[in-house]
C-alpha positions in Angstrom: -15.1 8.0 43.8 -12.2 5.7 44.7 -9.9 6.8 47.5 -6.5 8.2 46.6 -3.7 5.6 46.8 -1.2 6.0 49.7 1.5 8.5 49.1 4.6 7.1 47.4 7.5 9.5 46.7 10.9 9.0 45.3 14.5 10.1 45.2 16.2 9.5 41.8 19.8 10.6 41.9 22.2 9.9 39.0 25.7 8.5 40.0 27.5 10.7 37.5 29.2 12.9 40.1 29.0 13.9 43.8 25.7 15.3 44.9 25.7 19.1 45.6 23.6 21.2 47.8 21.0 21.7 45.1 20.4 18.0 44.8 20.4 17.6 48.6 17.8 20.3 49.0 15.5 18.7 46.4 16.0 15.2 48.0 15.4 16.6 51.5 12.1 18.2 50.3 11.1 14.9 48.7 11.8 13.0 51.9 10.0 15.6 54.0 6.9 15.5 51.9 6.8 11.7 52.0 7.2 11.8 55.8 4.5 14.5 56.3 2.1 12.5 54.2 2.7 9.3 56.1 3.8 7.7 53.0 6.7 5.6 51.6 9.9 6.8 50.0 11.7 5.0 47.1 15.3 5.5 46.1 16.1 4.7 42.4 19.5 5.0 40.9 19.1 6.6 37.5 22.3 5.1 36.2 21.7 5.0 32.5 24.5 7.4 31.5 27.1 4.8 30.9 29.8 7.4 29.8 29.6 9.3 33.1 28.5 6.5 35.5 31.0 5.5 38.2 30.6 3.0 40.9 32.3 5.3 43.4 29.7 7.9 42.7 26.9 5.3 43.2 28.3 4.4 46.6 28.9 8.0 47.5 25.4 9.2 46.7 23.9 6.6 49.2 26.4 7.4 51.9 25.9 11.2 51.5 22.2 11.0 51.6 22.3 8.9 54.7 24.8 11.4 56.3 22.3 14.1 55.5 19.8 12.1 57.6 17.6 10.8 54.8 16.2 7.2 54.8 14.1 5.3 52.3 11.8 2.3 52.4 12.8 0.8 49.1 16.0 1.0 47.1 19.1 -0.7 45.6 20.6 -1.1 49.0 17.5 -2.2 50.9 15.5 -4.0 48.3 11.7 -4.0 47.9 8.7 -5.2 45.8 9.7 -3.1 42.7 13.3 -4.2 42.2 15.6 -3.7 40.5 16.1 -0.1 41.8 18.9 0.6 39.3 17.7 1.7 35.9 20.5 -0.2 34.2 18.7 -3.4 35.4 15.3 -2.3 34.1 16.0 -2.2 30.4 13.5 -4.9 29.4 10.7 -2.7 30.7 11.8 0.2 28.7 12.2 -1.9 25.5 8.6 -3.3 26.0 7.3 0.3 26.3 9.2 1.3 23.2 7.6 -1.6 21.2 4.2 -0.6 22.5 4.7 3.0 21.2 5.8 1.6 17.9 2.8 -0.6 17.7 0.5 2.3 18.3 2.3 4.3 15.5 3.3 7.1 17.8 7.1 6.9 17.2 9.4 7.1 14.2 13.2 6.6 13.6 15.2 9.8 13.2 18.7 10.1 11.8 18.9 14.0 12.2 21.5 15.2 14.6 21.0 17.7 17.3 22.9 20.2 15.3 20.6 19.6 12.3 17.6 20.4 14.5 19.1 23.5 16.1 20.2 24.9 12.7 17.0 24.2 10.9 14.8 27.2 10.0 11.8 27.4 12.3 13.4 25.3 15.1 13.7 27.9 18.0 15.5 26.8 21.0 13.9 28.8 23.9 14.4 26.4 26.7 17.3 26.0 29.1 20.5 24.3 28.2 19.2 20.9 29.1 16.1 21.3 27.0 15.4 20.0 23.5 15.0 22.4 20.6 11.6 22.3 18.9 11.8 19.6 16.2 10.9 21.0 12.8 7.8 19.6 11.1 9.7 19.3 7.8 11.9 16.6 9.3 9.0 14.4 10.2 8.1 11.3 8.1 4.7 11.0 6.5 2.4 9.8 9.3 0.8 7.4 6.8 4.2 5.7 6.1 4.7 2.3 7.7 6.9 2.3 10.8 9.9 0.1 10.4 10.8 -2.5 12.9 13.1 -1.3 15.7 15.6 -4.1 15.5 17.6 -5.8 18.2 20.2 -3.0 18.3 19.1 0.6 17.9 21.4 2.9 15.9 19.1 5.8 15.3 17.0 8.1 17.6 13.4 7.2 17.9 11.1 10.1 18.5 7.5 10.5 19.7 5.4 12.5 17.4 3.6 15.1 19.6 -0.1 16.1 18.9 0.5 19.6 17.4 -1.6 22.3 18.8 -2.9 20.4 21.8 -2.7 22.2 25.1 -1.4 20.1 28.0 -1.8 21.1 31.6 -1.1 20.0 35.2 -1.2 21.6 38.5 2.2 21.8 40.2 2.3 21.5 43.9 4.6 24.5 44.2 4.2 26.5 41.0 0.5 26.1 40.5 -1.2 25.6 37.0 1.2 24.9 34.2 0.4 24.8 30.5 2.2 24.1 27.3 1.2 23.6 23.6 2.6 20.6 21.9 4.4 21.6 18.7 5.0 25.1 19.8 6.5 25.0 23.3 8.1 21.5 22.6 8.3 19.3 19.7 8.9 15.6 18.8 11.3 14.2 21.4 13.5 11.1 21.7 12.2 8.2 23.6 15.2 6.0 22.6 18.7 7.2 21.7 21.0 6.1 18.9 23.4 4.7 21.4 20.7 2.1 22.1 19.7 3.6 25.4 16.2 4.7 26.5 15.8 8.4 26.9 15.3 10.1 30.3 11.7 10.8 29.4 10.8 7.2 28.7 12.7 5.6 31.5 11.4 8.1 34.1 7.8 7.7 33.1 8.0 3.9 32.9 9.7 3.6 36.3 7.6 6.2 38.2 4.4 4.5 37.0 5.8 1.0 37.6 6.9 1.8 41.1 3.5 3.4 42.0 4.9 6.9 42.6 2.1 9.3 43.5 4.2 12.5 43.5 7.4 13.3 41.7 9.5 15.9 43.5 12.3 17.4 41.3 13.9 20.7 40.2 11.9 23.3 38.3 14.3 23.0 35.3 12.3 19.8 34.5 8.9 21.4 34.2 8.9 21.1 30.4 9.9 17.5 30.6 6.7 16.9 32.6 4.6 17.7 29.5 6.6 15.2 27.5 6.2 12.6 30.1 2.4 13.2 30.3 2.2 12.2 26.7 4.1 9.0 27.4 1.9 8.2 30.3 -1.2 8.7 28.1 0.2 6.7 25.2 1.1 3.7 27.4 -2.2 3.9 29.4 -0.3 4.6 32.7 -1.5 6.8 35.6 0.5 10.0 35.9 1.7 11.1 39.3 1.4 14.6 40.8 4.3 16.9 40.4 6.2 19.3 42.8 9.0 21.3 41.2 11.5 22.8 43.6 13.3 26.1 43.2 16.9 25.7 42.0 19.9 26.7 44.0 22.6 29.0 42.6 26.2 29.8 43.6 27.4 33.2 44.8 27.7 34.3 41.2 24.1 33.4 40.3 24.9 30.3 38.3 22.8 27.3 38.8 24.5 24.6 40.8 25.8 21.6 38.8 28.0 18.6 39.7 31.1 20.6 38.6 30.6 22.7 41.8 32.8 20.4 43.8 33.2 22.9 46.7 29.4 22.7 47.3 29.1 18.9 47.1 27.9 17.1 50.2 31.2 15.2 50.3 33.3 18.5 50.4 30.9 20.1 53.0 31.2 17.0 55.2 35.1 17.1 54.9 35.0 20.8 56.0 33.1 19.8 59.1 29.6 21.1 58.2 26.9 19.3 60.1 23.8 17.9 58.4 21.7 19.5 61.1 22.8 23.0 60.2 22.3 22.4 56.5 18.8 21.0 56.9 17.7 23.4 59.6 18.3 26.3 57.2 16.0 24.7 54.7 13.3 24.0 57.4 13.4 27.6 58.4 12.8 28.7 54.9 9.8 26.5 54.7 11.4 24.7 51.7 9.0 21.7 51.9 5.9 23.6 52.2 3.2 23.5 49.5 
């Protein structure tokens, strides 16, 4: 039995707004788990959202994380053997993965809108607001039909056809055993969007494997995304990391924190005189980074 590879964790912030306390807590847990494992920590800028990306947000997220006391071994500001560490610079890797999925006959072009899918009979949407509704089987092309070429510029969504009825499972570092049935709990999902941009699912899987990440630490709202990414890892013959999904933070009204909560951004807390020591010590007292 071969020994486990050295621990490699990652931080993957998106420069689409100022980081809030929920982001900070998740990133603090990721950094703590990497440190406690004697491993390396990678920072990757998930900057594929061209509509919401801003350079000042990209600069702020690095400054705010360093103010919090976090450091990393590889990243866009320090370099490393897996550069570039901005997803916007890794497009050729995603495109190569897309072509491999097409060559295996696992994806197909889809011109249906999200509204079409939501309104279709038999397409329940039981996930959270960021989740995909279950894609109806009636919208699928015949699996025996030839898959058209992708083309230099993509103008339709490309979806991965999930293996209906197959149960997928993984052991989460915090939540324990997790299971989902493909075609019931989630359906065919986009791997490339009609705006000619790779989906979160594809880019995340390609990068985490390519950067040798051994454990992905992120919010528990992404548990269902993990099942989709497991299918991508398998389809591309890539090793899947372990996963640790953190509890989400809520505001005083019970709403999940989002980037619109400006008053709870690290930038605002810093301006109000909050110290990073007081913020992090509260998480340490709660045992936030424990298994």
